[in-house]
N, C-alpha and C positions, 0 to 999 in steps of 0.2 A: 941309298935309301929309297930313291924314287923308283929304281928298278925293282926292288923288293915290293914296294907298294903296288906297282903295276902288275906284278906277278900275282900278288895276293888278291887284287881286284879281279883279275881274270878267273881265279879259282872260285871266288865268291859269286861272280857272275854266272859261271857254269852251274853252281849249286842252286842259285836263285831261279834259273830257267827250268830246272827239273820240276815237272808237275807234281803237286802234292796236295794235302788237305787245304792249304790256303787258296789255291787256284779253284778247287771245287767249291769252297765256301763263297768266294768272290763270284763265281759263275752263277751260283744259286741266287745270291742277292741281286746281282746285276740283271739277270734275266727276269726274275719274278717281280722285282721292285723298281728297277730302273738304274740309270747311270749314276745318279746322285747317291743312291744307297750303296751301289757297288764301290764308289770312291770312298764313302765313309767306312765301309768294311775294310778297305785297304788301309785307311788311316788307323783303324783299330789294330790291324795286324802289325803295322809299323810301331805302334805304341807298345805292343807286346814284345817286339824285338828289342826296343829300347829298355824295357824293364829287365829283360833277361840280360842285356848287355851291362846294365848298371849292377845287377847282382853278380855277374861274372867278374867285373872289375873289382867289386868289393870282396870277392872271394866266396860269396855265399852259394853261387851256382855250383862251385866245385864240391861243396859239402853235400848238396842235394844229389849230384851225380855220383858221389861216393857212398851214399846211404841207400842200400838196396830197398829198405822198407819205405822210405820217403819217395824214392823214385817209383816204386810200384804203385803207391797211392796216387801220385800225380798222373802216372801213365794210365791207370784204370779210369781215373776221372776224365782225362782227356779223351780216351776211347769212348766212354759213355756219352760224352758231349757230342762227339762226331756222329755216333749212332743216333742220338736224339735228333740232330739236325737232319740226318738222312731219313729217319722215320717220318719227320714232319713233311719232307718233300714227297714221300710216297703216299702219305695219308691225304694230302691236298694237292695232287698234281694239277698244275694250271690254275689253282684256286687263289693265287695271290692277286692283289689289286692291280689294276692296270696302271701303267706309268703315265704321267702327264706329258704335255708337249715338250717340256725341258728334260724329260728322262727321269724325273723325280717321282718316287712312289707317293701315292696320295692316300692309300687306305690305312685302316687301323692296324696297329702293330708294325707299321713300316717306318716308324720314326727314325730320325738320325741317331738317337741314343741306342736303339735296338741294333742297328747296323754296325755302329762303332763297337758296341759291346760284344757283338758276335765275333768280330775279328780279334778283339783283345782277348776274350776268354779262350778262343781256340788256340791262341799262341801261348798264353800263360799256362794252359794245361797241357803243354807239349814239352815234356822233360827232355826230349831229344835235342831241343835247342840248347839246353844247358850243357849236354854232353858235347854237342857240336862246338859251342863257344869255348868251353874249358879245354877240349881236346885239340881243336884245330887252330883256333885263333893264336894261341901262344907260339905255334910253329910258323905262322904266317906274319906275325908282327914284325915291322921293320926293326932292325938291330940298332939303328941310330936313335931310337926313342926309348924312354923307360918302359918296362913291360906293361904297366897299367895304361899309360898313354897310347902305346901302340895298339893294344887291344881295343881301347875306346875308339880310336880312329877307325879301326876295321869294322867295329860295330856300326858306326855312322855310315861307312861305305856300304855295308850290307843293307842298312835301312834305306839308303838312297836308291840302291839298285832295286830293292823290292818295290819301293814306291814307283819307280820308273817303269818296271816291267809289268806289275799288276795294274798300275794306272793306265798304261797303254792298252793292256788287255781289255780293261773295262770300256775304253773308248772304241776299241774294235767291235766289241759286242754291241755298243750303242749304235754304231753305224749300220748294224744289221738288225735294228730294233723291229722294223716292220715284219721281218721274217720270224723273229723269236716271239713276237706277241700274238702270232696266230695260235688259236686255242689248241689245235692238235700238236703243234710244235712245242708249245709251252708245257703241255702235259708230258710229252716225250722227254723234254729236257729235265723236267722235275723228277721224273722217274729215273732217268739215267744218273742225274746228280745224286739222287737219294741213294741209289745202289753204290755209287762211287764213294760217298761219304761213309756209308756203313762198312764198305770194304776197307777204307782207310782206318776206321775205328777198330775193326777186327784185327787188322794188321798191327796197329799200335798196341792193342791189348796182348797179342800173342808174340810180339817181337821180344828179342833179348834186349840188353842195354842199348 
């Protein structure tokens, strides 16, 4: 069982390292608002994964993945949200409040609830996680455990890997804070991140299951 768990962890680690909307959202929050906001966004993403994991273990995620109509609604809502975040970055490049000495955002609209909610909503509105969990986790779950327990264990592993990877990424960005807080660099980063988020939104909207 330990060998199977190690192999599953390796697969989940590779999937976690692949850049996607989560990394773009974390980059946007960490660069424009500071380290603390970036870490809160990571916490929201982890909460979204836990929610999808709970739905998967309960069998509800499989129903969503099997329903073309519901999947389409969630997919389009997720795509619209990513595009909304991207347009925000493009409309106000470099316009976010400066971070304080501890890396925390101080301006209006940069509260902890906003950062956590951004990470949570971006994951909850990503039906591909439901497809990923219901399609891949059962094949990776250790055979020595009941199916539900095995999938729950892998969800926790995926969440821990996500926290470790994105949390480390936020700290790397924070160490380069002086560079990223330069007005010209911040404007460029916001524009690039905005285009990337819109690109992910279009990709989600036009992709198949």
